[in-house]
N, C-alpha and C positions, 0 to 999 in steps of 0.2 A: 719868221724867226727874227730875233734881234740881230743887228749888224754884227758879223763875226768879229771884226776888229774891236768894236766897242765891248762886246761880251767878253772877249779874251782879256781886255784891259781891266774891266770891272772885276772879273774873276781873279786876275793877278793881284789886284789891290786887296781883295778880300782874303786871298790865300796868304799874302804876306802878313796881313793884320792878324788872322787866326793863328799863323805860325808863331807870331810874337806872343799871343795869348797862351799858346801851348808851351812855349819856352818858359814862361813865368810860373805857371801853376806848380810844377815840381820843385821850383827853386825858392818860392816864397817861404816855405817852412824853414829853410836854412837861414834866410834873412831874419825871420822872426826869432830863430834860435840865437843868432848873434846878438839880438837885442833883449834876450832873456824873457821872451813873452811866454805866457801860459798857453795851454792847448785851447782854452776858451777864447783867449784873445786872438789866437791864430785863426780859429774858426770864424770869429766875428769879422776878420779881414775879408774872408771869402763871402760871407753872408751879406755884408754891407754893400758889396759890389752888386750883388743880385737885387737887393732892395732898391738901390738907387736906379738901376736900369729898369726895374719894374715900374717905378713911379714916373721916370722921365721919358721912356720910349714913346708912349702915346703923344706926349707934348711935342717931341721932335718930329714924330710922324705927321702931326697936324701942321707943324711949321713947314714940313716938306711939301705939303699940299698947297700951302700959300705962297712960298717964295721959290719953290723948285727943289728937286732932289739933290742936284749937284752941290749947292752951298751946304746943305745939311750933311752930305757925305763927307765933304772936305773938313767941316768942323768936327765931325765924329772921329775921323782918322787922326786929325791934329790933336784932339783931346786924348785919344788913346796913346799916341806917341809921347806926348808931354807927361802924361800921368805915370808912365813906366820909367821915364828918365828921372822924374822927381823922386821916385822911390829910393834911389841911391843916396839921396841927401837926408832921408828921414833918420832921426836920432832916437826916437822913442815911439811907443805904441800910438799915442794920440796923433803924432805927425803921420805915421803910416796910415792910420784910419782916415784922416782928413784927405790925404792924397788919393786913397782908394775911392773915397766917396765922391770927390770932385771928378776924378778920372772917369768913373762909371757914369756919372750924370752927363758929362760932356760927350763921351764916346758912344752913348747908347743910341744916337741917331744914325750911326753908320749902317747898321744892318737893315733897319726899315727903309732907309733911302736906297740902298743897293737893290733890295728885293722889289721896291716900288719901281725902280728904273727898269728892271727886267719885265715886270708886269706891263709898264707903260709901252715898252718898245717891242712887245711880242704879242702876236695875235692869239686869241683864246685857244685855238686848236693846237698851238705849239707851246703854250705857257707851261703845261705840266713838265715837259721835257726840259725847258730852259731853267725853271726853278729847281728841278732835280739836279741838274748839272751845277748850278750855283751852290746848292747844298753840299754836293760832293766835293767841290773846291774848298768850301769851309772845312769839311771833315778831313780832307787831305792835309790842309794846313795845320789843323789841330793834331793830326796824327804825326806830322813831321816835327812839330814844336818840341816835345819832350826829348826827342833824340838830339836835336840841335842844342837844346839847353844842357843836356848831359855832356855834350862835346865841349862846350865852352865853360862849364862850371868849374873845372879844375883851375882855370885862370883867375878865379875870384868869385865870391858870392854875388857881387853886383854886376858882373859881366853879362849874364843872360838878360838882365833888365836893360842894360845899354843896347844890347842886340835887338831886343824886342821893340824898344822905343824907336831905335834907328830904322828898323824895317818899316814901321808904320810911317815915319816921316819921309822915307825915301819914296813912298808911293804918291805923295802929295803932288809933285810936278806932273806925274802921269794923269792923275785925276783932273788937274786943272786944265791941261792942254788937250787931252784926248777924249775925255768923257763929256758927252753932250746930253742936255735935257731934251728928249724928244717924246712924242706921244702918238700912238696909233689911235685915232679917234673912231672907236667902234660904237660908242654910246650916242644916243640921240640927244638933241639939245635939251629936252625936258629932263633927262637923267643928269646931264651936266649941271643944270640949274639947281636940281634937287641937292646935288653934292655940295654946292656952294652955300645953300641955305641951311644945311644942317650944322648946328653949333657943336662945339667941342664936347660939351657935357651930354648932348643928345647922342653924339657918336659913341661915347662911352657906354651909354645905356643900351645901344643897339646890339651889344653882345648878348643880350637876353632874347633877341628876336629869332624866330625860325630862320634857318639858313646861316646864322652866325653862332648861336650858343653851342650847337653841337660841334662845330669845327674848333672853336676856342676851348671847349671842354676836352676834346681829344688832344689838342696841343698841350694843355695843362697836365692832363693825366700822363701822357707820354713823358713829359719833362720830369714829373715826380718820380715815375718808375725808373727812368734812365739815370737821374742824378743819384738816386739811392743805389742803383747798380754801380755806377762809377765810384761812388764814395766808399762802398763797403765790400766790393768784390775781392780786393786783395786780402782784407782781413778774413773774409769768409774762407777763401782758398787756403790760407795759412792755417786757420783753426781746423777746418774740416779735413784737409788732405796733407797738411804740413808742406805746402807747396813752396818751391824755391822761387826766387825772383824771376827766373827764366820762364816758368810756367805762368806766373802772374802776368808778366809782360805779354806772353803769347795769347792769353785770354783777352786782354785789352786790345791787342793788335788784331785778333780775329774779329772781334765785334766791330771795330772801326774800319778795318780793311774791307770786309764784305759790304759794309754800308757804302763805301766809296765806289766799289766795283758795280754794285747794283744801280746806284744813281747815275753813274757815268754811262753804263753800257746796256743794262737789262730793262730799265723802266720803260724805255721807248717801245720795246717789244710787248711789255705788259699792257701799255696803253692801246696798242694795236689789237689786243685780244679782248680786253675787258673795259668796262666803263669805270669811272673814278670811284663810285660807291663800292663796286665789287672789289677793286684793288685794295681799298681801305679795309674792308672786312677780311680779306685774305691776309693782309699784313697784320691785323690785330690778332687773328688766330695764330699765325706763326710766332708772333711776339709772346703771346701767352704761353704757348708750348715751350718756347725757349726759356722763359723764366721758371717754368715747372722743371725743366731738365736741370737747371742750375740748383734749384731748391732741393731736389730729391736725388741728386747725382750720387751713385755709389762709388764712382771712380772719377778721377780728375778729368779724363778725356770726355766724359759725358757732360761735365760742366762746361768744357771748352766748346763742345757742340752746341750747348745751350747759348753760349755767347754768340756763336755764329748765327743761330736762329733769331736771337733778339736783334742783332744788327741787320739781318735780312728783312725782318718784319717791319722794323721802324723805318728803314729806308724806303719801304713801299708806302707807308702811311703818312709820314711827315711831309714830304714834298707834295704829295697828292692833296693833302688837307690844305696846305698853304696855297696851292694853285686854285682850289675851289673857293677859298676865301677871296682871292684876288679877282675872281670873276663876278663877285657880287657888285651891284651898281649903286647901292644906297649911300655909300660914303667914299671919300677919296682913298687912293691906294696907300698914301702915307700913313693915315690914321689906322687903316686896316692892318698894315704890317707892323705899325707901332704897338697896337694892342696884341698882336700875335707875339711879338718879342716880349711884351710885358707878361703875358701868360707863361711864356717859356721861363722867364726870370723868377716868377712866383713858384714855379715847379722846382727850380734849383734851390729855392729856400726851404720849401716844405719837405722835399725828398730826403736830403741828408739829415734834417732834424728828426723826422719820423724814423728813418732807417737806423740812425745811430741809437735811438731810444730802444727800439724793439730788438736790435742786435744783442743787447745786453741779456735779454731773456732767452733768445733762440737765434743761433747764428744764421739760419736760413730764413728767418722771419722777414727780412727786408725783401727778399726775392719772392717769397710766397705772397707778400702784400702787392708787389709789382704785378704778379700774375693775376691777382684778383682785380687790380685796377684796370689792366688791359682787357680782362674779360668783361668788366662793366662798360668799358668804352665800346666794346663790340656790341653790347646791348644798345648803347646810345646810337651807334651807327644804324642799327636796324630801325630804331624808333624814329630817327631823323629821316630815313628813307621813306618810312610810312607817312610821316607828316608832309614831306615834300610831295608825295603822290596825292595825298588829300588836297594839298594846296593847289596842285595843277588840275585835279579832277573837278573840284567844286566850281571854278570859273567856267569850265567847259560845259558843265551841266546847266549853269545859269544862262549861258549864251544860248544853249539848245532850247531851254524852256521859253526864253524871250522870243525866239524865232517861231 
């Protein structure tokens, strides 16, 4: 396992950063309203963040492989903090858009660097558990953020942005003095030389290779489904059940809360019982059922149970998939995690766009679509397991025939 002190500090940094992000999301519309922005302009402020992160995450990941994880982590957290503090000085839409664009581009290296550190400093047999706990810390920060933002928002529309930026900047001394770049050398020298020889563009193309394409596709599909869920669940519950804000908040809390609990406490037991491919398949089945519960719920409590199931299923699939990606040896951890973050960002762009469009025609359509997506991902999991089996079997048969 990664050194406990280092893991705690890294988790603390990511928790505060994600808390800041969670603080800002519910508050950004009020800042946009103060500047008399349209709903389209408001949406673009969210989308441009995801687009910038999608483009720059692999670049930062590659840089983390070259110069180390720690400098990229510090730069990402610094960019995150400055970007949110600069929001309070924006006087019009274009200034807001520019700040969001620059902030996303600079801060996008923080998550690939953090997950690369966990992968570097954790042996393969413990990596699933470590990545799951780091994901739980991120989820916990995101869960706490809106509550903290609501607590400070009566003091002024810009106060949550000051809190968010300050939280990120507070973590910088901790990162500088207590986080160290280390690596557990499990790969042979030939694999290490191969990583150094692979160019950036060749690394990008490797997402199409067996052992990569399936994992990146699952990350992308989960992100599309989840972002559509988060963007439209409140509207759906209001239209279908005339839900009050209490029930809407309960639904979101159920989904996020179960995800944190599973990743902190239950995933280790699952890894003791099943292999990674089996856990991925189980998680995708549960997630699909959860979206179906939401889509066809006759009562509001059935929809809330569906939220619990989607949180449970995704918390099984996502960290397991990231851990399997980290165990590939063809390219560095930085670019691997950067591409993972890029796929996640692409999903956050496509999900709300698609979900918002189909919601106009049928309120449950975004969740039906999410169920279809996760069912297709289950098929991909079976296909990739078969391909992996063939990939392992063929060399064995060749060796046997030669002997």
